[in-house]
N, C-alpha and C positions, 0 to 999 in steps of 0.2 A: 721760689719754686711753686709751680702751679698745683692745684688741687689734683689734677690728673696724675702728676708725677710722685706725689708724696704717698707714703704708705704708713699705717699703723696697724698694731695687731688688733683688729676688731672689725666692725662693720665698715665697709669701704663706700663712702657716699661721694667719692670723687666725681662719678659721672652724672649724678643728678643734683648734687649740692656741693660744689667745689669749695665754697667759703666755709660751709659746716665741716667739711672734711679737713680743711686746714685747721680750723679751730680745735679739732678732736685731737690733733697731734699730741700736744703736751697733756691735755686732760686725760685722754685715754692711757697714755704711758704712765702717768702718776697713778691712775687707778689700778694698773697692772702691778704696781709696786705694792699697793695696799693688799691686792689679792694674794701676792706671794707671802706677805707677812701673816695673812690669814691661813694660808696653807701650812706656815710653820706651826701655828697653833694646833691645827689638826694633826700635824705630824707628831707633836708631843702627846696629844691625846691617844693616837693610835699606839704609840710606843708604851705609854702607861697602860693601856688595855692589854697590850701584848703580854706585859709583865704580870700584871694582876690576874689575867685569865689563867695563868699556870701556877703562880705562887700565891695568890691572894684569895682562894676561895673559902678558906677558914671553915671548911666542913659544910658550907652552904651550897646552894645551886651552882652547878657547873655551866659552862657555855651551852652544852647540849640541852640542858633543861629550859633554856630560854628561847630555843630556836623554833620558829614556826615558819617554815620555808614558804608555805602558801601565802601567809600574810606578808613576808618580806618580798616575795616576788611581785605581789599585787602592788605594793608600795613603790617597788622599782619601776613597774610599768606606768604607774601614774606620774612619777617624777620624769621619766624619759619621754612620756607623752607630752608633758608640759615644756620640756626642752624643745621638742618638735614645734609646738605651737608658738612658742616664743621666737623661734627661727623664723616661722611664717610671719609673725609681727614685725620682725626685723626686716625681711624682704618688703613688706607692705611699706614700711618706713623708707627704705632705700629707693624704691621705684615709684614712690609718691602715689600709692593706690587710694589715697584718701583716709580721712579720719575714722570713718565708719568701720571699714575693714580692719585697720589697725587696732581699734578698740575692741572689735569683736574677737581678735586673736588673743589680745591681752586678757579679755574677760574669761575666755576658755583656759588660758594659762592659769589664771586666778583660781578658777574652780577646781582644776586638777591639783594645784599646790595646796588648796585648802582641804581638799579630801585627804590628800597625803598626811597633812598635819593632824587632822582628826583621826585618821587611822593609827598613827603613831601614839597619840594620846590614849586610844583604846587599847594598844598593846601594853602601854605602861600600866593601865588599870588592871589588866589581866595579870601581868607579872606581879604586881603588888597584892591583889586581892585573892587571886586563884593559885598562884605559884608560890606564895609566901616568899617573895623575893624583893623586899624593899631595898633601897640603895645603901641603908646603914648596916645591913647585915654582914657585908664582907667587903674587902678592898676591890674584889673582881666586879661586884655589883655596882659599887660607887663608880668604878672606872667605865663600866657598860653605860650606866645612865648619863654620865657626864659626857661621853662621846655622842651618844645619840641625841640627848637633849641639846647639846651645843649645835649640832646640825639642824635640829628642828627649829631652834630659836633663830637660826640664820634664815631658814625657809620662811618663817613667820615675819621677819624683818623684811624679807624680799616681797612678801605679799603686801605689807603695809606700804613699801615703797612703790609698788606696782599701782596701788589703789590711789596714792598721791599723784602719780604721773598721769593716770587716767583722768583724774579731776583737772589737772593742769592742761592736758590736751583739750579738754572740753572748754576750759576757761581762756587759755591764751592761743590755742591752736598749735600747729607744729612749727613754733618758733625754734631758732637755733638752740637756745638753752635747754628746751624740752627735749630736743632731739639728742643732745649730748648726754642728758640724764638718762635717757632710754637706752642708749648705747651702753653706758656703764652698767645699768641694771641687767642688760642681757649678758654681759660678761660675768657678773655675779651670779646670775641664775644657772649658767652653764657650769661655773665652777662648783656649785652645790651638787649638781648632777654627778660630777666627776668624783666628788668626795663621797656621795652615797654609794656609787659603784664600789669604792673602796670598802665602805661599811658593810654592804651586801656581800661582798666577797670574803673579806677578812673576818667579820663578826658572825654572819649567819651561815655561809657556805662552809667555811673553815670549821666553824663551831659545830655544825652538823656532822662533819666528817670525824671530828675529834670525839 
């Protein structure tokens, strides 16, 4: 089956790199299996948070006490912006627009992601030092920190992965192996955006309403 005829759930390279597209078939499918297992982890964390936010406050801060919608909205816009810039990087890869443009979009994505992580760390500092809400105070706070920190660690891992790929692009060029790694990172990054939308909606918006 030719590269133009095959499809996989990810970036379609069939028109510009049929060989790379064919090579991505099994690799990208296998990575989707990993992403689904990672989503199971987040589903468990969401379920734990839902239970603890109602029954695990132990007289400590409630969800409303930790909600700063302005901060959460800014973080959401940063992450959504990084998803857009990564999409532009993916298009630069697909249409062979050159390493310079690809790396530029990746660099902008990295900056947005790094600011997001830094903002989250600042929020944690505020919760602990100003709101007197350390994770050990209640089951709700433990679940809250575990959910947001797990997502934050995923973003940090994505940033490290992105930096490694940028070095590989400069060292090896856009060889097939590097393309496949970048395609998988794109799926991983967009998955983190989806998870964060869930956190923003369920933890912050719903917490503000409650």
